[in-house]
N, C-alpha and C positions, 0 to 999 in steps of 0.2 A: 408277800402281799398277793391276794387273790385278784385276778382280773375281773373287771365288771362283766355283767351279763351281756351287755351290748358288744364288748370286745370279744367275748367268747363266741357270740353268735356270728360275728363277721370274720373270725379267724378261720382260715382254710387249712385243711390237712394236706399233707404231701400226697401227690397223685400216686395211684398204684402203678405197678409195672405194666399192666395192660394199657392204661391210659397213656403212659409215656411212649410206649412202643407204637401205638396207633397214631399219636400226634406226630412222631418222627416220620412215620410212613406217609402221612397226609402232607406234611410240609415238604418232603422230598418229591412226592408226586406232583405237587403244584409247581415246584421248582423245575422239574423236568419238562412240564408242559410249557413253561415260560422260556426254557432254553430252546425248545423246538428241535430236539435231537432224539434219535432212537438210541436207547440203552438196553442192552440185554438184561433180562430179569435177574440173572445171577449177579451182575454188577449192582443193580438197584438193591437187591437183598443184602449184599455185603455193605453197601453204603448205609442202609437202614440200621444194620447191626452196629456199625461203627458209630453212627450218630447217637443211637440209643445208649450205647456204652459210655460215651462222653457225657451225655445228659445225666446218667446214673452217677458218674464220678463227681459231678458238680451240682447235684440236686438241691442242696441247701442254698447255694447262691442263686441258682435259677428260680427256685421257689420264692426267695426273698424279692427278686426283681421281676416277678411274673407279669406285673402290669406295665412294664417298660419295654415295649417291643423293640425300640431303637437300641437299647442297651443289650437286649438278648440277640439282636441281629449282629451287633458288634462282637459279642462273644462267639457267635457262630463263625463270623469271618476269621477271627483270630485262632480258634481252637478246632474247627471242623473242616472249613472249606478247603484248606490245602490238601488234606488227605482224600477228600471226596473228589476234588478236581483231578488229582493224580489217578485215582481209581477209575474215574469215568473218562479220562483223557480229554478234558475240556479246559477252556481258558478259565483261570481262577477268578479273574475280574468279572467275566460274564456270569459265572456261577454265583458269585456273591450278589451281583445285581439282581439276578433271577430269584435268588432266595429272598432277598429284601423285598422285592415286589410281591412275592408269594406270601411271605410272612407278615408283611405290613409294618416293617420297621424301617 
């Protein structure tokens, strides 16, 4: 069965790699600002690559829940925050709170 014209008009395509990478960079940049700590650019870049890779591995689920920021923040807490906190040597709870404040979830 073919979807209606209205359903096709409002269906969004998956974001391209550039959009995902830029979104990850922006979200982590905002998180760092809320943490209020200095992080060397090398560590920030590693965290961006890690975060983007995790998003690529779960793109279908993330795309399906794109309108639910709370659910996406919960996903980030469970799947990304521990590795980023270890990489940046920051408290995981503070990192999760800063991300949630920056992301809006």
